[in-house]
C-alpha positions as CSV (number, residue, x, y, z in Angstrom):
1,X,-3.0,52.8,7.1
2,X,-0.4,51.0,9.1
3,X,-0.3,50.1,12.8
4,X,3.1,51.6,13.1
5,X,1.5,55.0,12.5
6,X,-1.3,54.3,15.0
7,X,1.0,52.7,17.6
8,X,-0.9,49.4,18.2
9,X,-0.2,46.0,16.8
10,X,-3.2,43.8,17.4
11,X,-2.9,40.2,18.4
12,X,-5.1,37.8,16.4
13,X,-5.6,34.4,17.9
14,X,-6.9,31.5,15.8
15,X,-7.7,28.6,18.1
16,X,-8.6,25.2,16.6
17,X,-8.8,21.4,17.2
18,X,-6.7,18.7,15.4
19,X,-8.1,17.9,11.9
20,X,-10.5,20.8,11.9
21,X,-11.6,21.1,8.2
22,X,-12.3,24.9,8.5
23,X,-9.0,25.9,10.2
24,X,-6.8,26.3,7.0
25,X,-9.5,28.4,5.3
26,X,-10.0,30.5,8.4
27,X,-6.3,31.1,8.9
28,X,-5.9,32.1,5.2
29,X,-8.9,34.5,5.6
30,X,-7.4,36.2,8.6
31,X,-4.0,36.6,6.8
32,X,-5.7,38.0,3.7
33,X,-7.9,40.5,5.6
34,X,-4.8,41.6,7.6
35,X,-2.8,42.2,4.4
36,X,-5.7,44.0,2.6
37,X,-6.0,46.4,5.6
38,X,-2.3,46.9,5.9
39,X,-2.5,46.1,9.6
40,X,0.6,44.4,11.0
41,X,-1.3,42.2,13.4
42,X,0.5,39.4,15.1
43,X,-1.2,36.1,14.3
44,X,-1.0,33.3,16.9
45,X,-2.4,29.8,16.3
46,X,-3.3,27.5,19.2
47,X,-4.1,23.9,19.0
48,X,-6.7,22.9,21.6
49,X,-5.9,19.3,22.6
50,X,-8.5,18.5,25.3
51,X,-11.3,19.7,27.5
52,X,-9.0,21.2,30.1
53,X,-7.2,23.3,27.4
54,X,-10.6,24.3,26.0
55,X,-11.8,25.5,29.4
56,X,-8.6,27.4,30.1
57,X,-8.8,29.1,26.7
58,X,-12.6,29.7,26.9
59,X,-12.8,27.9,23.6
60,X,-16.1,28.1,21.8
61,X,-15.3,25.6,19.1
62,X,-13.0,25.2,16.1
63,X,-12.0,27.5,14.7
64,X,-12.3,30.5,17.0
65,X,-10.9,33.8,16.0
66,X,-10.1,36.5,18.5
67,X,-8.6,40.0,18.1
68,X,-7.0,41.3,21.3
69,X,-8.9,38.7,23.3
70,X,-12.3,39.5,21.8
71,X,-14.2,36.9,19.7
72,X,-14.8,38.3,16.2
73,X,-18.4,37.0,16.2
74,X,-20.7,39.9,17.3
75,X,-22.6,39.4,20.6
76,X,-20.8,36.1,21.7
77,X,-18.8,37.2,24.7
78,X,-18.2,35.6,27.0
79,X,-18.6,32.2,25.5
80,X,-21.2,30.2,27.5
81,X,-20.4,27.0,25.7
82,X,-16.9,25.5,26.0
83,X,-16.4,22.6,23.6
84,X,-13.6,20.6,21.9
85,X,-15.6,20.4,18.7
86,X,-16.3,22.2,15.5
87,X,-17.9,25.6,15.6
88,X,-20.7,26.9,13.4
89,X,-21.2,30.6,12.7
90,X,-24.6,32.1,12.0
91,X,-24.1,34.3,9.0
92,X,-26.9,36.4,7.5
93,X,-28.5,33.7,5.5
94,X,-26.7,30.5,6.4
95,X,-24.4,28.6,8.7
96,X,-20.7,28.5,8.0
97,X,-17.6,26.8,9.5
98,X,-15.6,30.1,9.6
99,X,-16.4,33.6,10.7
100,X,-17.6,36.2,8.3
101,X,-14.9,38.2,6.6
102,X,-16.6,41.5,7.7
103,X,-16.4,40.4,11.3
104,X,-12.6,39.9,11.1
105,X,-12.2,43.2,9.2
106,X,-14.3,45.1,11.8
107,X,-12.5,43.5,14.8
108,X,-9.1,44.4,13.4
109,X,-10.1,48.0,12.7
110,X,-11.7,48.4,16.2
111,X,-8.5,47.1,17.8
112,X,-6.3,49.6,15.9
113,X,-8.5,52.5,16.6
114,X,-9.2,51.5,20.2
115,X,-5.5,51.8,21.1
């Protein structure tokens, strides 16, 4: 499956704060899932430098991953909490500093098929 055939190239945003320990792993996870699915998504990274930037971006904490403007974490939109801080994700049996791989995969597939 390629996005060329489907006619839509999703935009994946990875928003983060300086020195976020989970940003590199999250970016690598996004790139790996994109490659495994064969989706030619555009990946944009955005450094959130202060509270004003966080508010403008509706930033829920670092790292935040969005596909076509939608947070990959299920049932989180719109973000009620804007924070220039680390983000914790509630996975099935634990907390993690990055989104679950299945959330990224599902969000990418939804974006391609929604187009």
